[in-house]
Structures are given as structure tokens and as C-alpha cells.
C-alpha positions in Angstrom: 7.7 13.2 -22.7 7.6 9.5 -21.8 4.2 9.5 -20.0 4.2 6.9 -17.2 7.4 5.0 -16.6 6.9 1.8 -14.5 9.9 -0.1 -13.0 9.1 -3.7 -11.9 11.8 -5.7 -10.0 11.5 -9.5 -9.4 14.1 -11.9 -8.0 13.9 -15.3 -9.6 16.9 -16.7 -7.7 19.7 -15.8 -5.3 22.2 -14.7 -8.1 20.1 -12.3 -10.2 17.1 -10.0 -10.2 15.1 -8.9 -13.2 14.3 -5.3 -14.0 11.4 -4.5 -16.4 10.9 -0.9 -17.6 7.6 0.0 -19.2 7.4 3.3 -21.1 4.0 4.7 -22.0 5.0 6.8 -25.0 7.8 8.2 -27.2 10.1 5.2 -26.7 11.3 5.7 -30.3 12.8 9.1 -29.2 15.2 7.4 -26.8 18.8 7.3 -28.0 19.9 4.9 -25.3 19.1 3.8 -21.7 21.8 3.0 -19.1 20.9 0.9 -16.1 22.7 0.1 -12.8 22.1 -0.3 -9.1 23.7 1.0 -5.9 23.7 0.0 -2.2 23.5 3.1 -0.1 24.1 3.8 3.6 22.6 6.7 5.5 23.6 7.6 9.0 22.1 10.3 11.2 24.0 11.4 14.3 24.6 14.6 16.3 26.8 16.0 13.5 24.0 15.6 10.9 23.2 13.2 8.1 25.9 11.3 6.2 25.1 9.3 3.1 27.4 7.1 1.2 27.2 4.7 -1.8 28.9 1.4 -0.6 28.4 -0.5 -3.9 27.8 0.3 -7.5 27.0 -2.4 -10.1 28.3 -2.5 -13.6 26.3 -0.4 -16.0 24.2 -2.0 -18.8 23.5 0.1 -21.9 20.7 -0.4 -24.4 21.2 1.5 -27.6 18.3 0.3 -29.6 14.8 0.8 -28.0 12.4 -0.9 -30.4 9.5 -1.6 -28.0 8.0 0.2 -25.0 9.1 -2.5 -22.6 12.8 -3.2 -21.7 13.7 -6.3 -19.8 17.1 -7.1 -18.3 18.7 -9.3 -15.7 21.1 -7.8 -13.2 23.5 -9.7 -10.9 23.6 -9.4 -7.1 27.1 -8.6 -5.8 29.4 -11.6 -5.6 30.7 -10.5 -2.2 28.5 -10.0 0.8 26.5 -6.8 0.9 23.7 -6.1 3.4 20.0 -6.3 2.8 17.8 -3.4 3.4 17.3 -2.3 7.0 16.3 0.7 8.9 17.0 1.7 12.5 16.4 5.0 14.3 19.6 6.5 13.1 21.0 4.2 10.3 19.7 2.9 7.1 20.8 0.6 4.2 18.8 0.7 1.0 19.2 -0.5 -2.6 18.4 1.8 -5.5 17.9 1.2 -9.2 19.2 3.9 -11.6 17.8 4.3 -15.1 19.5 7.1 -17.2 17.7 7.9 -20.4 19.3 10.0 -23.3 16.9 11.3 -25.9 17.6 12.0 -29.6 17.6 15.8 -29.0 20.5 15.5 -26.4 18.3 15.9 -23.4 18.3 13.3 -20.6 16.2 12.1 -17.7 17.2 9.9 -14.7 15.0 7.7 -12.6 16.2 6.6 -9.2 14.0 4.2 -7.3 14.6 2.4 -4.0 13.8 -1.3 -4.0 13.8 -4.0 -1.2 16.3 -6.8 -1.1 15.7 -9.2 1.8 18.6 -11.5 1.4 21.9 -10.6 -0.4 
């Protein structure tokens, strides 16, 4: 329905990062887009795999989608949160969430991991 959707994340400073969403087609069929990010923890031990969300940002909602590119600036957490890392049995990763609601009451969600080196 949307064709290719490209997420591009850049970090211009230590307080914020920019998220750009490029939608190939049918952007005029979008009712709204909601964006937020999470910090996730994954631990593997003899009991199995345990995954937890340790931080969820505030959600930003765009109700009018006039163009095929949406740009927004999101804030890093104000308290310390770990950067990405991966060990043999533990992992911390950041994930962008983009929820799209269409004018026919259907929805689509994009979840994409991204790298944060310093938080």
C-alpha cells in the first residue's frame, strides 16, 4: 500500500536525534502517524530468553500528512540510559516505532532497531 518506507535517523547533538520517514506512495491515504522510541533489554540464560522494555519515549502524532516525507526531532532521555551493546547472553538495543493509521481504519506498524553510541 505504501510502497517502500525508508527510516533515516541522524543525531545532530547530544540532546536530540532526527527521524525522517520517506513514503513511496499513498501518503494521502494516511489518517495519522504516531512515532516513539524504546530502549529494550534482552537476556538469555538457562531459563530461556527474557525481553523487557526499560524506557518508552513520549509519543508524537502527525494528523496531517501532506507530503511523502515526514521529519521530526526526538529527545534522548534526560536520565541516563545505556547505549547499544551486545554480549554473549545480554543485549541492549534502541528501537524506533512508527504506527500508521489509514483512512479505511486499517493500520501498519514499523519497528526498526537503531544504534545509539552515547546516551
